[in-house]
TORKOL-4160 file (C-alpha; in steps of 0.2 Angstrom, whole numbers, padded with zeros to 4 digits, m for minus):
342
<pt num="1" X="1845" Y="m0203" Z="1276"/>
<pt num="2" X="1831" Y="m0216" Z="1276"/>
<pt num="3" X="1826" Y="m0211" Z="1258"/>
<pt num="4" X="1842" Y="m0220" Z="1252"/>
<pt num="5" X="1835" Y="m0236" Z="1261"/>
<pt num="6" X="1821" Y="m0238" Z="1249"/>
<pt num="7" X="1809" Y="m0245" Z="1262"/>
<pt num="8" X="1794" Y="m0244" Z="1250"/>
<pt num="9" X="1802" Y="m0259" Z="1241"/>
<pt num="10" X="1805" Y="m0268" Z="1257"/>
<pt num="11" X="1786" Y="m0267" Z="1261"/>
<pt num="12" X="1782" Y="m0272" Z="1243"/>
<pt num="13" X="1794" Y="m0287" Z="1245"/>
<pt num="14" X="1785" Y="m0292" Z="1262"/>
<pt num="15" X="1768" Y="m0291" Z="1253"/>
<pt num="16" X="1774" Y="m0302" Z="1239"/>
<pt num="17" X="1782" Y="m0315" Z="1250"/>
<pt num="18" X="1767" Y="m0315" Z="1263"/>
<pt num="19" X="1755" Y="m0316" Z="1248"/>
<pt num="20" X="1764" Y="m0330" Z="1239"/>
<pt num="21" X="1765" Y="m0340" Z="1255"/>
<pt num="22" X="1746" Y="m0339" Z="1257"/>
<pt num="23" X="1743" Y="m0344" Z="1239"/>
<pt num="24" X="1755" Y="m0359" Z="1239"/>
<pt num="25" X="1748" Y="m0365" Z="1256"/>
<pt num="26" X="1730" Y="m0360" Z="1253"/>
<pt num="27" X="1723" Y="m0377" Z="1260"/>
<pt num="28" X="1733" Y="m0375" Z="1276"/>
<pt num="29" X="1730" Y="m0357" Z="1278"/>
<pt num="30" X="1711" Y="m0360" Z="1279"/>
<pt num="31" X="1714" Y="m0370" Z="1295"/>
<pt num="32" X="1724" Y="m0357" Z="1303"/>
<pt num="33" X="1717" Y="m0346" Z="1317"/>
<pt num="34" X="1718" Y="m0327" Z="1316"/>
<pt num="35" X="1732" Y="m0327" Z="1328"/>
<pt num="36" X="1742" Y="m0339" Z="1318"/>
<pt num="37" X="1740" Y="m0328" Z="1302"/>
<pt num="38" X="1745" Y="m0313" Z="1311"/>
<pt num="39" X="1760" Y="m0322" Z="1319"/>
<pt num="40" X="1765" Y="m0328" Z="1301"/>
<pt num="41" X="1764" Y="m0310" Z="1294"/>
<pt num="42" X="1774" Y="m0303" Z="1308"/>
<pt num="43" X="1788" Y="m0315" Z="1307"/>
<pt num="44" X="1790" Y="m0312" Z="1288"/>
<pt num="45" X="1789" Y="m0293" Z="1292"/>
<pt num="46" X="1803" Y="m0294" Z="1305"/>
<pt num="47" X="1814" Y="m0306" Z="1295"/>
<pt num="48" X="1813" Y="m0296" Z="1278"/>
<pt num="49" X="1814" Y="m0278" Z="1286"/>
<pt num="50" X="1829" Y="m0284" Z="1297"/>
<pt num="51" X="1838" Y="m0291" Z="1282"/>
<pt num="52" X="1834" Y="m0276" Z="1271"/>
<pt num="53" X="1840" Y="m0263" Z="1284"/>
<pt num="54" X="1856" Y="m0273" Z="1286"/>
<pt num="55" X="1859" Y="m0273" Z="1267"/>
<pt num="56" X="1854" Y="m0255" Z="1266"/>
<pt num="57" X="1866" Y="m0250" Z="1280"/>
<pt num="58" X="1881" Y="m0258" Z="1272"/>
<pt num="59" X="1877" Y="m0252" Z="1255"/>
<pt num="60" X="1876" Y="m0234" Z="1261"/>
<pt num="61" X="1890" Y="m0235" Z="1273"/>
<pt num="62" X="1906" Y="m0228" Z="1265"/>
<pt num="63" X="1919" Y="m0240" Z="1271"/>
<pt num="64" X="1937" Y="m0241" Z="1264"/>
<pt num="65" X="1936" Y="m0259" Z="1260"/>
<pt num="66" X="1934" Y="m0270" Z="1244"/>
<pt num="67" X="1917" Y="m0271" Z="1237"/>
<pt num="68" X="1917" Y="m0291" Z="1239"/>
<pt num="69" X="1921" Y="m0290" Z="1257"/>
<pt num="70" X="1907" Y="m0277" Z="1260"/>
<pt num="71" X="1895" Y="m0289" Z="1251"/>
<pt num="72" X="1901" Y="m0304" Z="1262"/>
<pt num="73" X="1899" Y="m0294" Z="1278"/>
<pt num="74" X="1882" Y="m0288" Z="1273"/>
<pt num="75" X="1875" Y="m0306" Z="1268"/>
<pt num="76" X="1883" Y="m0314" Z="1283"/>
<pt num="77" X="1876" Y="m0301" Z="1296"/>
<pt num="78" X="1859" Y="m0302" Z="1289"/>
<pt num="79" X="1859" Y="m0321" Z="1289"/>
<pt num="80" X="1864" Y="m0321" Z="1307"/>
<pt num="81" X="1851" Y="m0309" Z="1312"/>
<pt num="82" X="1838" Y="m0319" Z="1302"/>
<pt num="83" X="1844" Y="m0335" Z="1310"/>
<pt num="84" X="1841" Y="m0327" Z="1328"/>
<pt num="85" X="1824" Y="m0321" Z="1323"/>
<pt num="86" X="1819" Y="m0338" Z="1316"/>
<pt num="87" X="1826" Y="m0347" Z="1332"/>
<pt num="88" X="1816" Y="m0335" Z="1343"/>
<pt num="89" X="1800" Y="m0338" Z="1332"/>
<pt num="90" X="1802" Y="m0357" Z="1334"/>
<pt num="91" X="1806" Y="m0357" Z="1353"/>
<pt num="92" X="1798" Y="m0343" Z="1362"/>
<pt num="93" X="1782" Y="m0338" Z="1352"/>
<pt num="94" X="1766" Y="m0344" Z="1359"/>
<pt num="95" X="1758" Y="m0359" Z="1350"/>
<pt num="96" X="1743" Y="m0349" Z="1346"/>
<pt num="97" X="1754" Y="m0337" Z="1335"/>
<pt num="98" X="1763" Y="m0351" Z="1326"/>
<pt num="99" X="1755" Y="m0361" Z="1311"/>
<pt num="100" X="1756" Y="m0380" Z="1314"/>
<pt num="101" X="1769" Y="m0385" Z="1301"/>
<pt num="102" X="1780" Y="m0370" Z="1306"/>
<pt num="103" X="1781" Y="m0375" Z="1325"/>
<pt num="104" X="1797" Y="m0384" Z="1328"/>
<pt num="105" X="1804" Y="m0384" Z="1346"/>
<pt num="106" X="1818" Y="m0396" Z="1343"/>
<pt num="107" X="1837" Y="m0391" Z="1344"/>
<pt num="108" X="1844" Y="m0405" Z="1332"/>
<pt num="109" X="1857" Y="m0402" Z="1319"/>
<pt num="110" X="1844" Y="m0404" Z="1306"/>
<pt num="111" X="1834" Y="m0390" Z="1314"/>
<pt num="112" X="1849" Y="m0379" Z="1314"/>
<pt num="113" X="1852" Y="m0382" Z="1296"/>
<pt num="114" X="1834" Y="m0378" Z="1292"/>
<pt num="115" X="1835" Y="m0361" Z="1301"/>
<pt num="116" X="1852" Y="m0357" Z="1293"/>
<pt num="117" X="1846" Y="m0361" Z="1276"/>
<pt num="118" X="1831" Y="m0351" Z="1279"/>
<pt num="119" X="1841" Y="m0336" Z="1285"/>
<pt num="120" X="1853" Y="m0337" Z="1270"/>
<pt num="121" X="1839" Y="m0338" Z="1258"/>
<pt num="122" X="1830" Y="m0323" Z="1265"/>
<pt num="123" X="1847" Y="m0313" Z="1266"/>
<pt num="124" X="1850" Y="m0317" Z="1248"/>
<pt num="125" X="1833" Y="m0312" Z="1242"/>
<pt num="126" X="1834" Y="m0295" Z="1251"/>
<pt num="127" X="1852" Y="m0292" Z="1245"/>
<pt num="128" X="1848" Y="m0295" Z="1227"/>
<pt num="129" X="1832" Y="m0285" Z="1227"/>
<pt num="130" X="1840" Y="m0270" Z="1237"/>
<pt num="131" X="1855" Y="m0270" Z="1225"/>
<pt num="132" X="1844" Y="m0270" Z="1210"/>
<pt num="133" X="1834" Y="m0255" Z="1217"/>
<pt num="134" X="1849" Y="m0246" Z="1223"/>
<pt num="135" X="1858" Y="m0248" Z="1207"/>
<pt num="136" X="1843" Y="m0243" Z="1196"/>
<pt num="137" X="1841" Y="m0227" Z="1207"/>
<pt num="138" X="1859" Y="m0222" Z="1205"/>
<pt num="139" X="1858" Y="m0225" Z="1186"/>
<pt num="140" X="1842" Y="m0214" Z="1185"/>
<pt num="141" X="1851" Y="m0200" Z="1196"/>
<pt num="142" X="1866" Y="m0201" Z="1184"/>
<pt num="143" X="1855" Y="m0200" Z="1169"/>
<pt num="144" X="1845" Y="m0185" Z="1176"/>
<pt num="145" X="1861" Y="m0176" Z="1180"/>
<pt num="146" X="1868" Y="m0179" Z="1163"/>
<pt num="147" X="1852" Y="m0172" Z="1155"/>
<pt num="148" X="1853" Y="m0157" Z="1167"/>
<pt num="149" X="1871" Y="m0154" Z="1161"/>
<pt num="150" X="1866" Y="m0156" Z="1143"/>
<pt num="151" X="1851" Y="m0144" Z="1145"/>
<pt num="152" X="1862" Y="m0131" Z="1153"/>
<pt num="153" X="1875" Y="m0133" Z="1139"/>
<pt num="154" X="1862" Y="m0131" Z="1126"/>
<pt num="155" X="1856" Y="m0116" Z="1134"/>
<pt num="156" X="1873" Y="m0108" Z="1135"/>
<pt num="157" X="1875" Y="m0112" Z="1116"/>
<pt num="158" X="1859" Y="m0104" Z="1112"/>
<pt num="159" X="1863" Y="m0088" Z="1122"/>
<pt num="160" X="1880" Y="m0088" Z="1113"/>
<pt num="161" X="1872" Y="m0090" Z="1096"/>
<pt num="162" X="1860" Y="m0076" Z="1100"/>
<pt num="163" X="1874" Y="m0065" Z="1104"/>
<pt num="164" X="1885" Y="m0069" Z="1089"/>
<pt num="165" X="1882" Y="m0061" Z="1072"/>
<pt num="166" X="1894" Y="m0071" Z="1061"/>
<pt num="167" X="1910" Y="m0078" Z="1069"/>
<pt num="168" X="1919" Y="m0079" Z="1052"/>
<pt num="169" X="1914" Y="m0062" Z="1048"/>
<pt num="170" X="1921" Y="m0055" Z="1064"/>
<pt num="171" X="1937" Y="m0065" Z="1063"/>
<pt num="172" X="1940" Y="m0059" Z="1045"/>
<pt num="173" X="1936" Y="m0041" Z="1051"/>
<pt num="174" X="1949" Y="m0043" Z="1065"/>
<pt num="175" X="1962" Y="m0050" Z="1053"/>
<pt num="176" X="1959" Y="m0036" Z="1041"/>
<pt num="177" X="1960" Y="m0023" Z="1056"/>
<pt num="178" X="1977" Y="m0031" Z="1061"/>
<pt num="179" X="1984" Y="m0029" Z="1044"/>
<pt num="180" X="1979" Y="m0011" Z="1042"/>
<pt num="181" X="1984" Y="m0006" Z="1059"/>
<pt num="182" X="1998" Y="0006" Z="1059"/>
<pt num="183" X="2006" Y="0003" Z="1076"/>
<pt num="184" X="2012" Y="m0013" Z="1085"/>
<pt num="185" X="2001" Y="m0010" Z="1100"/>
<pt num="186" X="1985" Y="m0010" Z="1090"/>
<pt num="187" X="1990" Y="m0026" Z="1081"/>
<pt num="188" X="1994" Y="m0035" Z="1097"/>
<pt num="189" X="1977" Y="m0029" Z="1104"/>
<pt num="190" X="1968" Y="m0036" Z="1089"/>
<pt num="191" X="1978" Y="m0053" Z="1091"/>
<pt num="192" X="1973" Y="m0054" Z="1109"/>
<pt num="193" X="1955" Y="m0050" Z="1106"/>
<pt num="194" X="1954" Y="m0063" Z="1092"/>
<pt num="195" X="1961" Y="m0076" Z="1105"/>
<pt num="196" X="1948" Y="m0072" Z="1118"/>
<pt num="197" X="1934" Y="m0073" Z="1105"/>
<pt num="198" X="1940" Y="m0089" Z="1098"/>
<pt num="199" X="1941" Y="m0097" Z="1116"/>
<pt num="200" X="1924" Y="m0091" Z="1120"/>
<pt num="201" X="1917" Y="m0100" Z="1104"/>
<pt num="202" X="1927" Y="m0116" Z="1108"/>
<pt num="203" X="1920" Y="m0116" Z="1126"/>
<pt num="204" X="1903" Y="m0121" Z="1119"/>
<pt num="205" X="1910" Y="m0137" Z="1112"/>
<pt num="206" X="1918" Y="m0143" Z="1129"/>
<pt num="207" X="1912" Y="m0146" Z="1147"/>
<pt num="208" X="1930" Y="m0145" Z="1154"/>
<pt num="209" X="1947" Y="m0138" Z="1149"/>
<pt num="210" X="1965" Y="m0139" Z="1155"/>
<pt num="211" X="1971" Y="m0126" Z="1167"/>
<pt num="212" X="1985" Y="m0122" Z="1154"/>
<pt num="213" X="1972" Y="m0118" Z="1141"/>
<pt num="214" X="1962" Y="m0108" Z="1153"/>
<pt num="215" X="1977" Y="m0098" Z="1159"/>
<pt num="216" X="1982" Y="m0095" Z="1141"/>
<pt num="217" X="1965" Y="m0087" Z="1138"/>
<pt num="218" X="1966" Y="m0077" Z="1154"/>
<pt num="219" X="1983" Y="m0069" Z="1148"/>
<pt num="220" X="1974" Y="m0063" Z="1133"/>
<pt num="221" X="1959" Y="m0057" Z="1143"/>
<pt num="222" X="1970" Y="m0048" Z="1155"/>
<pt num="223" X="1980" Y="m0039" Z="1141"/>
<pt num="224" X="1963" Y="m0032" Z="1135"/>
<pt num="225" X="1958" Y="m0027" Z="1153"/>
<pt num="226" X="1975" Y="m0019" Z="1156"/>
<pt num="227" X="1973" Y="m0008" Z="1141"/>
<pt num="228" X="1957" Y="m0002" Z="1150"/>
<pt num="229" X="1962" Y="m0001" Z="1168"/>
<pt num="230" X="1981" Y="0001" Z="1166"/>
<pt num="231" X="1989" Y="0002" Z="1183"/>
<pt num="232" X="1973" Y="0001" Z="1192"/>
<pt num="233" X="1972" Y="m0018" Z="1190"/>
<pt num="234" X="1986" Y="m0029" Z="1196"/>
<pt num="235" X="1985" Y="m0048" Z="1193"/>
<pt num="236" X="1998" Y="m0060" Z="1199"/>
<pt num="237" X="1998" Y="m0078" Z="1193"/>
<pt num="238" X="2008" Y="m0091" Z="1202"/>
<pt num="239" X="2004" Y="m0108" Z="1196"/>
<pt num="240" X="2017" Y="m0123" Z="1196"/>
<pt num="241" X="2019" Y="m0132" Z="1180"/>
<pt num="242" X="2014" Y="m0148" Z="1188"/>
<pt num="243" X="1996" Y="m0142" Z="1189"/>
<pt num="244" X="1994" Y="m0136" Z="1171"/>
<pt num="245" X="1986" Y="m0153" Z="1165"/>
<pt num="246" X="1973" Y="m0152" Z="1178"/>
<pt num="247" X="1955" Y="m0149" Z="1173"/>
<pt num="248" X="1942" Y="m0135" Z="1177"/>
<pt num="249" X="1926" Y="m0129" Z="1169"/>
<pt num="250" X="1930" Y="m0117" Z="1155"/>
<pt num="251" X="1928" Y="m0098" Z="1159"/>
<pt num="252" X="1929" Y="m0101" Z="1178"/>
<pt num="253" X="1943" Y="m0089" Z="1180"/>
<pt num="254" X="1936" Y="m0076" Z="1168"/>
<pt num="255" X="1920" Y="m0076" Z="1179"/>
<pt num="256" X="1930" Y="m0073" Z="1195"/>
<pt num="257" X="1940" Y="m0059" Z="1188"/>
<pt num="258" X="1925" Y="m0051" Z="1181"/>
<pt num="259" X="1916" Y="m0053" Z="1198"/>
<pt num="260" X="1931" Y="m0045" Z="1207"/>
<pt num="261" X="1931" Y="m0030" Z="1195"/>
<pt num="262" X="1912" Y="m0028" Z="1195"/>
<pt num="263" X="1911" Y="m0026" Z="1214"/>
<pt num="264" X="1927" Y="m0016" Z="1218"/>
<pt num="265" X="1934" Y="0001" Z="1215"/>
<pt num="266" X="1949" Y="0002" Z="1204"/>
<pt num="267" X="1961" Y="0017" Z="1204"/>
<pt num="268" X="1980" Y="0019" Z="1200"/>
<pt num="269" X="1982" Y="0026" Z="1218"/>
<pt num="270" X="1974" Y="0011" Z="1226"/>
<pt num="271" X="1974" Y="m0003" Z="1213"/>
<pt num="272" X="1964" Y="m0019" Z="1214"/>
<pt num="273" X="1976" Y="m0034" Z="1217"/>
<pt num="274" X="1971" Y="m0051" Z="1211"/>
<pt num="275" X="1982" Y="m0066" Z="1215"/>
<pt num="276" X="1980" Y="m0083" Z="1207"/>
<pt num="277" X="1989" Y="m0098" Z="1216"/>
<pt num="278" X="1988" Y="m0116" Z="1221"/>
<pt num="279" X="1985" Y="m0119" Z="1240"/>
<pt num="280" X="1992" Y="m0133" Z="1250"/>
<pt num="281" X="1976" Y="m0143" Z="1246"/>
<pt num="282" X="1979" Y="m0143" Z="1228"/>
<pt num="283" X="1965" Y="m0130" Z="1225"/>
<pt num="284" X="1967" Y="m0115" Z="1213"/>
<pt num="285" X="1964" Y="m0100" Z="1224"/>
<pt num="286" X="1958" Y="m0083" Z="1216"/>
<pt num="287" X="1960" Y="m0070" Z="1229"/>
<pt num="288" X="1957" Y="m0051" Z="1228"/>
<pt num="289" X="1958" Y="m0036" Z="1241"/>
<pt num="290" X="1941" Y="m0029" Z="1245"/>
<pt num="291" X="1938" Y="m0011" Z="1240"/>
<pt num="292" X="1919" Y="m0011" Z="1238"/>
<pt num="293" X="1910" Y="0002" Z="1227"/>
<pt num="294" X="1901" Y="0016" Z="1237"/>
<pt num="295" X="1886" Y="0014" Z="1225"/>
<pt num="296" X="1883" Y="m0005" Z="1228"/>
<pt num="297" X="1881" Y="m0015" Z="1212"/>
<pt num="298" X="1867" Y="m0027" Z="1213"/>
<pt num="299" X="1874" Y="m0044" Z="1213"/>
<pt num="300" X="1864" Y="m0058" Z="1205"/>
<pt num="301" X="1876" Y="m0071" Z="1211"/>
<pt num="302" X="1875" Y="m0080" Z="1194"/>
<pt num="303" X="1893" Y="m0080" Z="1191"/>
<pt num="304" X="1898" Y="m0090" Z="1207"/>
<pt num="305" X="1882" Y="m0101" Z="1205"/>
<pt num="306" X="1887" Y="m0105" Z="1188"/>
<pt num="307" X="1904" Y="m0111" Z="1193"/>
<pt num="308" X="1896" Y="m0121" Z="1208"/>
<pt num="309" X="1883" Y="m0129" Z="1197"/>
<pt num="310" X="1896" Y="m0135" Z="1184"/>
<pt num="311" X="1908" Y="m0142" Z="1198"/>
<pt num="312" X="1894" Y="m0152" Z="1205"/>
<pt num="313" X="1887" Y="m0158" Z="1189"/>
<pt num="314" X="1904" Y="m0162" Z="1181"/>
<pt num="315" X="1915" Y="m0168" Z="1196"/>
<pt num="316" X="1903" Y="m0169" Z="1211"/>
<pt num="317" X="1914" Y="m0156" Z="1220"/>
<pt num="318" X="1911" Y="m0140" Z="1229"/>
<pt num="319" X="1920" Y="m0124" Z="1228"/>
<pt num="320" X="1925" Y="m0114" Z="1243"/>
<pt num="321" X="1921" Y="m0096" Z="1246"/>
<pt num="322" X="1929" Y="m0086" Z="1260"/>
<pt num="323" X="1923" Y="m0068" Z="1261"/>
<pt num="324" X="1932" Y="m0056" Z="1274"/>
<pt num="325" X="1932" Y="m0037" Z="1276"/>
<pt num="326" X="1950" Y="m0037" Z="1268"/>
<pt num="327" X="1949" Y="m0051" Z="1255"/>
<pt num="328" X="1938" Y="m0061" Z="1245"/>
<pt num="329" X="1944" Y="m0079" Z="1240"/>
<pt num="330" X="1937" Y="m0093" Z="1230"/>
<pt num="331" X="1945" Y="m0110" Z="1230"/>
<pt num="332" X="1942" Y="m0121" Z="1214"/>
<pt num="333" X="1946" Y="m0140" Z="1215"/>
<pt num="334" X="1959" Y="m0145" Z="1202"/>
<pt num="335" X="1953" Y="m0161" Z="1194"/>
<pt num="336" X="1967" Y="m0174" Z="1189"/>
<pt num="337" X="1966" Y="m0178" Z="1170"/>
<pt num="338" X="1969" Y="m0196" Z="1174"/>
<pt num="339" X="1955" Y="m0197" Z="1187"/>
<pt num="340" X="1943" Y="m0189" Z="1175"/>
<pt num="341" X="1947" Y="m0202" Z="1161"/>
<pt num="342" X="1944" Y="m0216" Z="1174"/>
């Protein structure tokens, strides 16, 4: 937690203010005793660190209030604390620790205004410096995440290019195969295969896709799988239309379907059931019954980790995984299209 308080910059600010005071008042400082120098440095340290901690606390505290109100609370609280420290410094610190010009034991209105202005001044300095440091840190973190996402995307494109011969050649070949195919089932299989391949190519150009586009791809992908597994694979999709405009990372569902098929036994007598639905939290759930293979397939975990990483980088969201002896369920947050634009 304290890393977000950026205390390194607090100590730098203390050093700058203490050092500048000694430079500006060099003639007076020469006449100060060691105790007065120590008292002066300690007073600046307590004042700056207190104001800094208050501003850091309010900046990191997730309050459901307007930003302007948070700023006013932060500045006012730090100013009041600084006012109390200055008053204690003036009234109760031993004379041997207070430089001559700073010693003021009066309780006049002018003394109060002097302390109030000093507290406000210190509070504002700490607020401005901390806000600059905090904002700059957020910008650097965002740039780093964007660069990470860009590198991951470029890596995916490179792998895709390495695995492709010529997309146009393949599409032309599929088109020719569809034309020369004698039966309807073969033609339909070729059409669905072309749809799957086209979606895989377009995936490299986009970080997100709508749920409707992903499901359209999944229907084509399932058609191909059903030709292979027939009745051994049963997939049921129940997604209300109001969620179709929501966004998810492309190929998320394909990775989950592939993962379920990879780790479970499929047979016509005991088929693998996969159910896609939206739960009460507005998450897309992909659940399958567990029929683990006797010969355990080594799991790299790359499929799930890929989805987790992309949700974190794109939306700062976490997916949920629930693994029981009977079922394996993955819940994917559905991102509102309007929210993503905002």
